[in-house]
ZATORDO-226413 format. One line per field, with one value per residue: x, y, z of N, C-alpha, C, O, CB in turn; residue in one letter; residue number from 1. Coordinates in nm, 3 decimals. Glycine has a CB too. Layout:
! ZATORDO-226413
n.u [X/...] .
n.v [Y/...] .
n.w [Z/...] .
ca.u [X/...] .
ca.v [Y/...] .
ca.w [Z/...] .
c.u [X/...] .
c.v [Y/...] .
c.w [Z/...] .
o.u [X/...] .
o.v [Y/...] .
o.w [Z/...] .
cb.u [X/...] .
cb.v [Y/...] .
cb.w [Z/...] .
aa [a/...] .
i [NUM/...] .
END
This chain:
! ZATORDO-226413
n.u [2.688/2.953/3.266/3.598/3.836/4.155/4.454/4.816/5.021/5.326/5.543/5.915/6.010/6.256/6.393/6.549/6.672/6.476/6.194/5.890/5.657/5.649/5.649/5.869/5.826/5.870/5.926/5.762/5.873/5.914/5.728/5.520/5.487/5.364/5.126/5.006/4.910/4.742/4.536/4.449/4.304/4.118/4.003/3.924/3.747/3.616/3.449/3.559/3.584/3.687/4.038/4.143/4.442/4.692/4.954/5.216/5.503/5.449/5.154/5.094/5.270/5.119/4.852/4.869/5.012/4.753/4.568/4.652/4.612/4.295/4.249/4.216/4.235/4.465/4.437/4.591/4.513/4.644/4.466/4.466/4.664/4.933/4.881/4.972/5.249/5.166/4.906/4.516/4.266/4.022/4.121/4.216/4.009/3.888/4.018/3.999/3.722/3.606/3.688/3.612/3.318/3.358/3.408/3.144/2.997/3.021/2.916/2.982/3.249/3.425/3.811/4.015/4.316/4.516/4.607/4.725/4.621/4.450/4.242/4.127/4.046/3.843/3.649/3.590/3.456/3.242/3.109/3.238/3.318/3.469/3.609/3.595/3.755/3.953/4.017/4.137/4.330/4.492/4.512/4.625/4.980/5.183/5.005/4.773/4.423/4.424/4.538/4.878/4.806/4.510/4.144/3.864/3.488/3.309/2.949/2.644/2.379/2.057/2.040/2.304/2.618/2.730/3.019/3.284/3.530/3.671/3.842/4.169/4.491/4.635/4.875/4.823/4.543/4.518/4.604/4.366/4.210/4.062] .
n.v [-11.100/-11.326/-11.279/-11.356/-11.468/-11.408/-11.626/-11.506/-11.629/-11.874/-11.715/-11.620/-11.770/-11.811/-11.568/-11.345/-11.107/-10.865/-10.761/-10.892/-10.829/-10.599/-10.327/-10.359/-10.663/-11.047/-11.231/-11.372/-11.731/-11.987/-12.162/-12.036/-11.877/-12.071/-12.111/-11.951/-11.893/-12.103/-11.968/-11.782/-11.894/-12.009/-11.780/-11.702/-11.881/-11.848/-11.584/-11.321/-10.991/-10.790/-10.739/-10.719/-10.583/-10.649/-10.410/-10.561/-10.772/-11.026/-11.036/-10.877/-10.972/-11.195/-11.162/-11.022/-11.198/-11.402/-11.196/-11.142/-11.395/-11.444/-11.167/-10.967/-10.648/-10.577/-10.405/-10.198/-10.195/-10.081/-10.119/-10.439/-10.492/-10.725/-10.850/-10.618/-10.579/-10.524/-10.435/-10.429/-10.622/-10.497/-10.241/-10.361/-10.490/-10.241/-10.082/-10.288/-10.295/-10.093/-10.166/-10.408/-10.346/-10.187/-10.430/-10.605/-10.415/-10.469/-10.546/-10.782/-11.044/-11.014/-11.045/-11.035/-11.029/-11.086/-11.197/-11.438/-11.381/-11.162/-11.257/-11.510/-11.353/-11.192/-11.448/-11.532/-11.315/-11.332/-11.513/-11.823/-12.100/-12.115/-12.347/-12.476/-12.319/-12.382/-12.612/-12.569/-12.394/-12.553/-12.774/-12.632/-12.490/-12.274/-12.188/-12.121/-12.036/-12.137/-12.275/-12.151/-11.913/-12.013/-11.993/-11.873/-11.833/-11.603/-11.541/-11.376/-11.484/-11.530/-11.317/-11.326/-11.499/-11.716/-11.912/-12.080/-12.329/-12.265/-12.235/-12.466/-12.469/-12.761/-12.913/-12.876/-13.054/-13.268/-13.243/-13.178/-13.446/-13.705] .
n.w [-30.080/-30.094/-29.846/-29.875/-29.603/-29.616/-29.578/-29.632/-29.834/-29.811/-29.653/-29.613/-29.371/-29.224/-29.248/-29.056/-29.055/-29.102/-28.961/-28.868/-28.842/-28.942/-29.206/-29.476/-29.428/-29.414/-29.784/-30.001/-30.046/-30.327/-30.259/-30.195/-30.366/-30.571/-30.395/-30.409/-30.685/-30.720/-30.521/-30.684/-30.895/-30.787/-30.668/-30.913/-31.019/-30.799/-30.867/-30.758/-30.731/-30.613/-30.458/-30.162/-29.985/-29.693/-29.577/-29.592/-29.747/-29.811/-29.785/-29.997/-30.213/-30.260/-30.313/-30.523/-30.726/-30.701/-30.779/-31.070/-31.182/-31.128/-31.249/-31.126/-30.983/-30.730/-30.416/-30.151/-29.802/-29.499/-29.276/-29.285/-29.210/-28.981/-28.645/-28.429/-28.162/-27.844/-27.919/-27.835/-27.873/-27.886/-28.086/-28.299/-28.424/-28.389/-28.631/-28.822/-28.876/-29.052/-29.311/-29.315/-29.344/-29.597/-29.740/-29.763/-29.832/-30.155/-30.446/-30.563/-30.499/-30.250/-30.146/-29.900/-29.836/-29.546/-29.237/-29.017/-28.735/-28.726/-28.900/-28.694/-28.526/-28.646/-28.726/-28.464/-28.412/-28.566/-28.457/-28.491/-28.313/-27.981/-27.949/-28.221/-28.352/-28.205/-28.294/-28.554/-28.556/-28.409/-28.622/-28.859/-28.951/-28.710/-28.526/-28.667/-28.817/-29.035/-29.328/-29.536/-29.756/-29.774/-29.724/-29.543/-29.620/-29.552/-29.533/-29.567/-29.391/-29.292/-29.132/-28.981/-28.976/-29.185/-29.211/-29.368/-29.447/-29.745/-29.914/-29.956/-30.024/-30.222/-30.088/-29.849/-29.766/-29.697/-29.438/-29.309/-29.336/-29.127] .
ca.u [2.772/3.058/3.351/3.697/3.917/4.271/4.551/4.891/5.131/5.396/5.682/6.052/6.063/6.413/6.469/6.536/6.688/6.347/6.067/5.795/5.508/5.642/5.665/5.821/5.854/5.975/5.878/5.711/5.964/5.884/5.613/5.395/5.438/5.290/5.022/4.927/4.870/4.673/4.453/4.405/4.281/4.001/3.932/3.821/3.621/3.435/3.411/3.585/3.574/3.788/4.126/4.193/4.530/4.779/5.081/5.308/5.521/5.394/5.012/5.122/5.288/5.031/4.722/4.890/5.017/4.643/4.473/4.667/4.528/4.211/4.223/4.155/4.357/4.476/4.417/4.650/4.503/4.699/4.392/4.504/4.802/4.944/4.860/5.123/5.292/5.106/4.765/4.442/4.149/3.944/4.190/4.221/3.840/3.805/4.105/3.941/3.595/3.542/3.719/3.494/3.210/3.345/3.387/3.055/2.884/3.012/2.817/3.072/3.263/3.564/3.914/4.095/4.448/4.577/4.723/4.597/4.594/4.325/4.119/4.113/3.983/3.710/3.603/3.565/3.361/3.123/3.012/3.308/3.287/3.613/3.657/3.625/3.855/4.129/4.058/4.192/4.462/4.581/4.547/4.748/5.064/5.177/4.886/4.675/4.295/4.428/4.703/4.936/4.725/4.403/4.010/3.707/3.437/3.201/2.866/2.550/2.296/1.936/2.116/2.381/2.708/2.788/3.166/3.356/3.669/3.634/4.008/4.314/4.611/4.633/4.951/4.769/4.456/4.556/4.572/4.205/4.178/4.089] .
ca.v [-11.141/-11.375/-11.226/-11.412/-11.394/-11.553/-11.591/-11.457/-11.744/-11.910/-11.617/-11.694/-11.778/-11.793/-11.402/-11.279/-10.978/-10.791/-10.801/-10.974/-10.749/-10.439/-10.375/-10.489/-10.818/-11.143/-11.210/-11.508/-11.840/-12.035/-12.223/-11.959/-11.833/-12.123/-12.116/-11.800/-11.919/-12.205/-11.941/-11.690/-12.002/-12.063/-11.636/-11.669/-11.957/-11.787/-11.492/-11.265/-10.918/-10.725/-10.805/-10.638/-10.703/-10.585/-10.350/-10.610/-10.785/-11.201/-11.046/-10.806/-11.065/-11.302/-11.040/-10.984/-11.334/-11.445/-11.162/-11.144/-11.515/-11.380/-11.089/-10.888/-10.572/-10.577/-10.262/-10.216/-10.138/-10.078/-10.175/-10.556/-10.530/-10.795/-10.733/-10.549/-10.558/-10.438/-10.394/-10.460/-10.647/-10.366/-10.181/-10.428/-10.471/-10.092/-10.086/-10.401/-10.263/-9.945/-10.215/-10.484/-10.247/-10.161/-10.516/-10.671/-10.359/-10.486/-10.640/-10.919/-11.158/-10.976/-11.095/-10.964/-11.102/-11.073/-11.270/-11.586/-11.332/-11.070/-11.376/-11.534/-11.263/-11.239/-11.583/-11.561/-11.212/-11.372/-11.637/-11.896/-12.138/-12.143/-12.509/-12.496/-12.199/-12.408/-12.727/-12.500/-12.380/-12.723/-12.814/-12.585/-12.419/-12.146/-12.133/-12.022/-12.057/-12.203/-12.284/-12.029/-11.917/-12.080/-11.905/-11.862/-11.779/-11.539/-11.506/-11.376/-11.647/-11.518/-11.227/-11.428/-11.503/-11.858/-11.959/-12.241/-12.311/-12.259/-12.343/-12.507/-12.573/-12.896/-12.961/-12.902/-13.051/-13.415/-13.204/-13.181/-13.589/-13.712] .
ca.w [-30.142/-29.969/-29.807/-29.856/-29.506/-29.682/-29.526/-29.721/-29.883/-29.733/-29.660/-29.624/-29.225/-29.195/-29.258/-28.951/-29.040/-29.069/-28.867/-28.876/-28.821/-29.008/-29.344/-29.537/-29.350/-29.493/-29.880/-30.039/-30.071/-30.436/-30.255/-30.166/-30.503/-30.610/-30.360/-30.448/-30.816/-30.659/-30.450/-30.782/-30.982/-30.687/-30.650/-31.047/-31.035/-30.719/-30.907/-30.709/-30.789/-30.532/-30.338/-30.067/-29.900/-29.598/-29.681/-29.570/-29.858/-29.799/-29.827/-30.148/-30.313/-30.266/-30.372/-30.673/-30.829/-30.712/-30.872/-31.194/-31.269/-31.117/-31.344/-31.042/-30.912/-30.582/-30.338/-30.033/-29.761/-29.423/-29.202/-29.270/-29.155/-28.894/-28.508/-28.375/-28.039/-27.737/-27.964/-27.785/-27.917/-27.971/-28.152/-28.381/-28.441/-28.489/-28.771/-28.918/-28.942/-29.195/-29.450/-29.339/-29.373/-29.725/-29.852/-29.743/-29.963/-30.255/-30.504/-30.624/-30.327/-30.204/-30.095/-29.825/-29.825/-29.472/-29.149/-28.905/-28.630/-28.739/-28.922/-28.632/-28.439/-28.704/-28.703/-28.341/-28.423/-28.642/-28.422/-28.453/-28.132/-27.930/-27.989/-28.387/-28.354/-28.159/-28.374/-28.681/-28.519/-28.412/-28.770/-28.952/-28.891/-28.614/-28.456/-28.753/-28.812/-29.187/-29.422/-29.568/-29.914/-29.723/-29.729/-29.473/-29.655/-29.462/-29.622/-29.483/-29.402/-29.185/-29.032/-28.886/-29.057/-29.212/-29.197/-29.407/-29.476/-29.839/-30.012/-29.864/-30.107/-30.232/-30.038/-29.693/-29.760/-29.584/-29.279/-29.258/-29.358/-29.043] .
c.u [2.903/3.221/3.483/3.814/4.067/4.368/4.698/4.972/5.233/5.510/5.832/6.075/6.154/6.493/6.434/6.605/6.631/6.241/5.933/5.674/5.521/5.661/5.830/5.774/5.867/5.882/5.810/5.836/5.856/5.761/5.521/5.379/5.323/5.154/4.967/4.878/4.735/4.501/4.397/4.326/4.111/3.932/3.845/3.718/3.505/3.378/3.421/3.590/3.661/3.881/4.196/4.341/4.604/4.929/5.208/5.385/5.488/5.271/5.004/5.147/5.159/4.872/4.790/4.926/4.844/4.544/4.504/4.596/4.372/4.113/4.148/4.267/4.376/4.492/4.480/4.574/4.556/4.577/4.426/4.636/4.817/4.914/4.998/5.130/5.214/4.944/4.668/4.372/4.051/3.964/4.211/4.090/3.849/3.884/4.042/3.814/3.543/3.592/3.650/3.345/3.200/3.327/3.254/2.967/2.916/2.903/2.928/3.182/3.400/3.686/3.998/4.226/4.512/4.625/4.625/4.549/4.449/4.239/4.087/4.026/3.826/3.636/3.524/3.407/3.250/3.066/3.093/3.321/3.441/3.647/3.658/3.745/4.003/4.165/4.143/4.320/4.595/4.675/4.671/4.861/5.105/5.092/4.743/4.574/4.280/4.535/4.725/4.824/4.521/4.256/3.912/3.681/3.360/3.116/2.730/2.458/2.182/1.972/2.159/2.495/2.739/2.951/3.174/3.459/3.631/3.756/4.140/4.416/4.646/4.760/4.909/4.624/4.466/4.585/4.458/4.158/4.156/4.049] .
c.v [-11.186/-11.263/-11.319/-11.408/-11.516/-11.506/-11.600/-11.620/-11.783/-11.805/-11.699/-11.720/-11.784/-11.634/-11.359/-11.182/-10.876/-10.787/-10.834/-10.913/-10.643/-10.458/-10.364/-10.598/-10.922/-11.148/-11.330/-11.604/-11.879/-12.098/-12.161/-11.892/-11.945/-12.186/-12.030/-11.831/-12.019/-12.108/-11.803/-11.825/-12.035/-11.916/-11.648/-11.722/-11.885/-11.664/-11.348/-11.117/-10.788/-10.804/-10.664/-10.698/-10.613/-10.527/-10.478/-10.713/-10.946/-11.140/-10.969/-10.869/-11.176/-11.217/-11.033/-11.088/-11.365/-11.365/-11.158/-11.304/-11.469/-11.285/-10.985/-10.757/-10.558/-10.427/-10.281/-10.150/-10.155/-10.130/-10.312/-10.603/-10.618/-10.727/-10.686/-10.544/-10.464/-10.369/-10.441/-10.505/-10.564/-10.279/-10.254/-10.441/-10.346/-10.041/-10.174/-10.368/-10.208/-10.092/-10.338/-10.472/-10.236/-10.326/-10.582/-10.541/-10.354/-10.593/-10.789/-10.952/-11.073/-11.064/-10.993/-11.056/-10.999/-11.171/-11.336/-11.478/-11.282/-11.202/-11.435/-11.483/-11.215/-11.338/-11.578/-11.452/-11.255/-11.485/-11.811/-11.969/-12.141/-12.263/-12.555/-12.388/-12.287/-12.525/-12.672/-12.507/-12.476/-12.804/-12.753/-12.537/-12.268/-12.099/-12.088/-12.098/-12.138/-12.153/-12.158/-12.028/-11.992/-11.970/-11.966/-11.801/-11.702/-11.500/-11.488/-11.439/-11.592/-11.442/-11.258/-11.428/-11.645/-11.872/-12.125/-12.229/-12.329/-12.270/-12.349/-12.552/-12.686/-12.967/-12.993/-12.937/-13.177/-13.377/-13.218/-13.335/-13.603/-13.848] .
c.w [-30.033/-29.990/-29.784/-29.762/-29.590/-29.626/-29.632/-29.725/-29.804/-29.752/-29.622/-29.452/-29.140/-29.197/-29.089/-28.955/-29.054/-28.990/-28.952/-28.934/-28.894/-29.146/-29.375/-29.530/-29.492/-29.643/-29.903/-30.101/-30.249/-30.422/-30.272/-30.315/-30.581/-30.545/-30.381/-30.594/-30.769/-30.609/-30.594/-30.877/-30.869/-30.668/-30.796/-31.044/-30.906/-30.765/-30.830/-30.766/-30.731/-30.452/-30.285/-29.985/-29.804/-29.649/-29.661/-29.709/-29.860/-29.864/-29.962/-30.248/-30.366/-30.322/-30.529/-30.737/-30.808/-30.810/-31.012/-31.276/-31.240/-31.229/-31.265/-30.981/-30.766/-30.495/-30.229/-29.960/-29.602/-29.304/-29.173/-29.226/-29.016/-28.765/-28.498/-28.220/-27.927/-27.789/-27.882/-27.914/-28.016/-28.052/-28.263/-28.452/-28.497/-28.601/-28.859/-28.990/-29.055/-29.319/-29.449/-29.406/-29.553/-29.827/-29.832/-29.803/-30.081/-30.288/-30.596/-30.485/-30.362/-30.147/-30.013/-29.816/-29.685/-29.381/-29.070/-28.804/-28.625/-28.832/-28.809/-28.518/-28.489/-28.697/-28.592/-28.362/-28.512/-28.631/-28.428/-28.339/-28.136/-27.980/-28.112/-28.380/-28.346/-28.260/-28.526/-28.637/-28.469/-28.518/-28.830/-28.854/-28.810/-28.559/-28.504/-28.784/-28.962/-29.232/-29.454/-29.708/-29.875/-29.732/-29.668/-29.598/-29.571/-29.549/-29.521/-29.487/-29.239/-29.060/-28.912/-29.010/-29.031/-29.257/-29.285/-29.448/-29.657/-29.992/-29.926/-30.014/-30.071/-30.147/-29.840/-29.703/-29.639/-29.446/-29.245/-29.305/-29.194/-28.984] .
o.u [2.944/3.268/3.487/3.912/4.073/4.391/4.698/4.973/5.235/5.571/5.844/6.182/6.150/6.606/6.328/6.621/6.695/6.235/5.895/5.613/5.419/5.684/5.906/5.690/5.871/5.776/5.801/5.896/5.755/5.682/5.432/5.271/5.219/5.085/4.845/4.774/4.623/4.389/4.293/4.280/4.010/3.810/3.727/3.609/3.382/3.270/3.327/3.606/3.695/3.848/4.258/4.356/4.585/5.001/5.299/5.297/5.528/5.255/4.911/5.090/5.126/4.798/4.725/4.864/4.787/4.467/4.409/4.548/4.311/4.000/4.049/4.378/4.282/4.576/4.447/4.539/4.510/4.634/4.426/4.691/4.730/4.914/5.103/5.032/5.210/4.880/4.723/4.393/4.019/3.869/4.231/4.085/3.829/3.829/4.028/3.787/3.462/3.515/3.619/3.282/3.103/3.268/3.246/2.849/2.871/2.838/2.898/3.182/3.462/3.648/4.041/4.207/4.546/4.699/4.505/4.428/4.357/4.134/3.966/3.955/3.726/3.526/3.405/3.291/3.156/3.003/3.033/3.337/3.518/3.733/3.712/3.845/4.106/4.277/4.206/4.404/4.717/4.787/4.782/4.857/5.057/5.085/4.645/4.594/4.176/4.604/4.650/4.770/4.435/4.286/3.866/3.761/3.338/3.156/2.709/2.426/2.214/1.953/2.114/2.474/2.764/2.979/3.110/3.497/3.554/3.747/4.195/4.402/4.679/4.748/4.943/4.555/4.427/4.593/4.437/4.035/4.220/4.079] .
o.v [-11.124/-11.202/-11.367/-11.352/-11.638/-11.386/-11.693/-11.702/-11.715/-11.805/-11.821/-11.675/-11.769/-11.601/-11.348/-11.137/-10.773/-10.907/-10.806/-10.937/-10.580/-10.566/-10.362/-10.642/-10.897/-11.085/-11.401/-11.560/-11.816/-12.107/-12.196/-11.862/-11.909/-12.273/-12.036/-11.770/-11.978/-12.148/-11.741/-11.755/-12.087/-11.917/-11.613/-11.667/-11.872/-11.628/-11.269/-11.128/-10.697/-10.905/-10.567/-10.811/-10.493/-10.581/-10.466/-10.733/-10.983/-11.167/-10.997/-10.856/-11.217/-11.291/-11.043/-11.090/-11.350/-11.416/-11.167/-11.316/-11.454/-11.297/-10.926/-10.789/-10.526/-10.348/-10.386/-10.041/-10.260/-10.205/-10.340/-10.712/-10.599/-10.605/-10.718/-10.510/-10.341/-10.283/-10.531/-10.459/-10.560/-10.222/-10.174/-10.380/-10.323/-9.957/-10.138/-10.390/-10.254/-10.108/-10.388/-10.545/-10.258/-10.342/-10.649/-10.572/-10.261/-10.674/-10.867/-10.881/-11.068/-11.168/-10.887/-11.172/-10.882/-11.252/-11.315/-11.481/-11.327/-11.219/-11.412/-11.548/-11.203/-11.310/-11.610/-11.487/-11.176/-11.552/-11.908/-11.897/-12.158/-12.264/-12.664/-12.433/-12.283/-12.548/-12.754/-12.594/-12.476/-12.856/-12.803/-12.535/-12.162/-11.979/-12.045/-12.219/-12.189/-12.053/-12.064/-12.130/-12.006/-11.852/-12.075/-11.742/-11.777/-11.433/-11.559/-11.471/-11.609/-11.469/-11.244/-11.373/-11.697/-11.821/-12.230/-12.121/-12.421/-12.298/-12.265/-12.652/-12.728/-13.089/-13.075/-12.852/-13.172/-13.457/-13.277/-13.339/-13.525/-13.877] .
o.w [-29.935/-30.087/-29.670/-29.811/-29.609/-29.612/-29.713/-29.634/-29.701/-29.859/-29.607/-29.412/-29.018/-29.161/-29.028/-28.841/-29.030/-28.961/-29.066/-29.039/-28.922/-29.202/-29.279/-29.609/-29.613/-29.643/-29.803/-30.199/-30.280/-30.516/-30.349/-30.365/-30.637/-30.598/-30.367/-30.614/-30.802/-30.639/-30.571/-30.966/-30.916/-30.653/-30.804/-31.057/-30.906/-30.718/-30.830/-30.888/-30.807/-30.390/-30.327/-29.939/-29.823/-29.733/-29.743/-29.792/-29.970/-29.983/-30.038/-30.356/-30.478/-30.388/-30.633/-30.843/-30.917/-30.891/-31.089/-31.388/-31.346/-31.275/-31.307/-30.939/-30.694/-30.535/-30.175/-30.006/-29.557/-29.224/-29.053/-29.212/-28.932/-28.748/-28.553/-28.154/-27.936/-27.728/-27.819/-28.026/-28.135/-28.106/-28.354/-28.559/-28.616/-28.672/-28.976/-29.108/-29.135/-29.414/-29.558/-29.482/-29.624/-29.933/-29.935/-29.823/-30.148/-30.223/-30.686/-30.385/-30.469/-30.093/-30.058/-29.778/-29.697/-29.438/-29.052/-28.784/-28.557/-28.771/-28.800/-28.441/-28.419/-28.647/-28.599/-28.340/-28.513/-28.713/-28.382/-28.240/-28.231/-28.068/-28.134/-28.436/-28.415/-28.305/-28.593/-28.662/-28.480/-28.526/-28.846/-28.731/-28.851/-28.535/-28.443/-28.789/-29.004/-29.209/-29.428/-29.751/-29.962/-29.750/-29.700/-29.672/-29.476/-29.645/-29.423/-29.602/-29.122/-28.941/-28.799/-29.119/-28.923/-29.366/-29.275/-29.492/-29.684/-30.111/-29.855/-30.085/-29.960/-30.136/-29.754/-29.647/-29.522/-29.353/-29.138/-29.310/-29.124/-28.868] .
cb.u [2.790/3.105/3.300/3.722/3.850/4.313/4.545/4.976/5.204/5.419/5.662/6.195/6.043/6.486/6.364/6.552/6.746/6.298/6.030/5.775/5.463/5.764/5.568/5.862/5.688/6.004/5.959/5.587/5.966/5.978/5.593/5.411/5.583/5.356/5.008/5.044/5.004/4.790/4.517/4.551/4.449/4.064/4.061/3.859/3.663/3.436/3.308/3.657/3.452/3.727/4.258/4.071/4.653/4.798/5.155/5.266/5.653/5.368/4.910/5.220/5.405/5.029/4.722/4.987/5.147/4.605/4.427/4.829/4.561/4.265/4.157/4.096/4.357/4.602/4.272/4.779/4.412/4.772/4.283/4.480/4.874/5.053/4.804/5.144/5.414/5.229/4.730/4.402/4.101/3.908/4.285/4.273/3.733/3.782/4.259/3.911/3.551/3.710/3.874/3.476/3.256/3.484/3.500/3.044/2.836/3.125/2.700/3.187/3.258/3.541/3.981/4.026/4.555/4.536/4.843/4.707/4.685/4.361/4.153/4.187/4.084/3.709/3.708/3.711/3.424/3.138/2.873/3.374/3.182/3.631/3.578/3.474/3.826/4.163/3.909/4.141/4.441/4.476/4.434/4.703/5.109/5.204/4.929/4.730/4.210/4.311/4.714/5.129/4.859/4.451/3.956/3.664/3.409/3.238/2.861/2.516/2.461/1.886/2.055/2.290/2.811/2.698/3.207/3.299/3.790/3.557/4.088/4.280/4.736/4.634/5.064/4.784/4.394/4.704/4.595/4.092/4.311/4.063] .
cb.v [-11.040/-11.595/-11.163/-11.404/-11.411/-11.586/-11.671/-11.302/-11.708/-12.048/-11.480/-11.582/-11.830/-11.883/-11.260/-11.335/-10.957/-10.789/-10.668/-11.026/-10.700/-10.325/-10.279/-10.523/-10.879/-11.329/-11.164/-11.487/-11.990/-12.108/-12.278/-11.842/-11.817/-12.177/-12.142/-11.640/-11.995/-12.274/-11.908/-11.585/-12.149/-12.146/-11.479/-11.704/-12.145/-11.743/-11.532/-11.323/-10.921/-10.642/-10.939/-10.617/-10.806/-10.687/-10.156/-10.667/-10.727/-11.304/-10.984/-10.726/-11.139/-11.385/-10.832/-10.884/-11.498/-11.456/-11.049/-11.118/-11.702/-11.332/-11.153/-10.991/-10.439/-10.666/-10.211/-10.184/-10.118/-9.955/-10.161/-10.599/-10.396/-10.847/-10.804/-10.379/-10.514/-10.308/-10.437/-10.378/-10.663/-10.291/-10.144/-10.524/-10.471/-9.935/-10.138/-10.530/-10.211/-9.694/-10.233/-10.508/-10.085/-10.062/-10.617/-10.738/-10.227/-10.499/-10.523/-10.867/-11.409/-10.893/-11.156/-10.927/-11.096/-11.001/-11.172/-11.774/-11.243/-10.886/-11.498/-11.553/-11.140/-11.244/-11.681/-11.519/-11.087/-11.366/-11.627/-11.853/-12.320/-12.146/-12.611/-12.449/-12.078/-12.471/-12.817/-12.346/-12.309/-12.829/-12.775/-12.453/-12.434/-12.052/-12.034/-11.957/-11.914/-12.173/-12.374/-12.029/-12.085/-12.128/-11.872/-11.765/-11.829/-11.424/-11.615/-11.295/-11.855/-11.665/-11.131/-11.604/-11.401/-11.920/-11.972/-12.333/-12.445/-12.150/-12.241/-12.686/-12.529/-12.929/-12.870/-12.764/-13.042/-13.508/-13.074/-13.041/-13.695/-13.614] .
cb.w [-30.245/-30.003/-29.711/-29.937/-29.282/-29.864/-29.404/-29.676/-29.997/-29.746/-29.531/-29.713/-29.191/-29.313/-29.408/-28.856/-29.076/-29.136/-28.761/-28.758/-28.670/-28.953/-29.453/-29.572/-29.223/-29.402/-29.965/-30.154/-29.900/-30.482/-30.169/-30.028/-30.600/-30.652/-30.275/-30.448/-30.919/-30.511/-30.273/-30.863/-30.991/-30.518/-30.639/-31.176/-31.011/-30.539/-30.933/-30.671/-30.809/-30.446/-30.398/-29.970/-30.002/-29.490/-29.611/-29.450/-29.899/-29.613/-29.713/-30.159/-30.260/-30.098/-30.268/-30.702/-30.760/-30.590/-30.840/-31.205/-31.201/-31.041/-31.458/-30.930/-30.952/-30.553/-30.301/-30.021/-29.807/-29.431/-29.246/-29.365/-29.132/-28.907/-28.334/-28.430/-28.064/-27.704/-28.094/-27.694/-27.817/-27.921/-28.093/-28.337/-28.298/-28.393/-28.757/-28.839/-28.888/-29.222/-29.486/-29.242/-29.291/-29.758/-29.868/-29.598/-29.959/-30.288/-30.635/-30.804/-30.308/-30.112/-30.195/-29.690/-30.001/-29.440/-29.055/-28.775/-28.608/-28.839/-29.015/-28.641/-28.427/-28.797/-28.686/-28.217/-28.471/-28.755/-28.556/-28.468/-28.062/-27.779/-27.933/-28.518/-28.204/-27.964/-28.408/-28.724/-28.441/-28.407/-28.863/-29.060/-28.958/-28.651/-28.404/-28.886/-28.787/-29.291/-29.581/-29.592/-30.057/-29.563/-29.862/-29.312/-29.722/-29.371/-29.746/-29.468/-29.362/-29.136/-29.005/-28.833/-29.043/-29.332/-29.001/-29.509/-29.384/-29.808/-30.192/-29.717/-30.117/-30.385/-30.091/-29.588/-29.886/-29.629/-29.235/-29.347/-29.442/-29.003] .
aa [m/p/v/y/l/i/r/h/a/t/p/d/w/n/r/k/d/i/p/y/h/l/p/p/g/p/p/l/v/e/k/g/e/a/e/a/g/e/l/g/r/f/l/r/e/a/g/a/g/h/i/y/h/s/p/l/e/r/c/k/q/t/a/h/i/s/g/a/i/a/g/v/a/a/i/e/m/q/s/l/i/e/i/q/p/g/e/k/l/e/d/i/l/k/r/l/w/p/t/w/e/a/a/t/a/k/s/e/p/v/a/l/v/t/h/g/g/p/i/a/i/l/l/e/k/f/g/m/a/s/e/t/l/s/y/y/k/r/t/f/d/r/n/n/p/l/p/p/a/g/a/w/q/v/a/p/l/d/g/a/w/a/l/s/l/a/f/v/p/i/e/y/r/k/a/l/m/v] .
i [1/2/3/4/5/6/7/8/9/10/11/12/13/14/15/16/17/18/19/20/21/22/23/24/25/26/27/28/29/30/31/32/33/34/35/36/37/38/39/40/41/42/43/44/45/46/47/48/49/50/51/52/53/54/55/56/57/58/59/60/61/62/63/64/65/66/67/68/69/70/71/72/73/74/75/76/77/78/79/80/81/82/83/84/85/86/87/88/89/90/91/92/93/94/95/96/97/98/99/100/101/102/103/104/105/106/107/108/109/110/111/112/113/114/115/116/117/118/119/120/121/122/123/124/125/126/127/128/129/130/131/132/133/134/135/136/137/138/139/140/141/142/143/144/145/146/147/148/149/150/151/152/153/154/155/156/157/158/159/160/161/162/163/164/165/166/167/168/169/170/171/172/173/174/175/176/177/178] .
END
């Protein structure tokens, strides 16, 4: 079954009064709520049966809005939190891996709503070439490998992982047209 690595929808980037990497973090803006709605329609069509999300408010809101539309409950997972200052790559993978294994053991597609940093690390682990990852990081905002509310599909294929950009909100699709 595929797993969807989803970046949270657009938060209030202007909130400087709360830390970005610690709960609660900034909430979604109205644009982000609309993106989460688009994502929910995608997840419904994809047959998602589970949504796990980071404890940060922007992920929680993205998961709950999209889950309500897809008809799927959203479950908080501390392991999906944003990269923390000073956190090492091996520590990030160590905390993400049990959630990844739980997701791949499900009989229905699973959505993991997290942040661009953890997603980039997982994409590289699953075999994305560094040039490809760099392309996507240049294409979208804030050096992220996908836009707000975007989704990478990771699916097993002949003993490896097939990676495909599965969903991009309408507003960001023009960035991919070259």
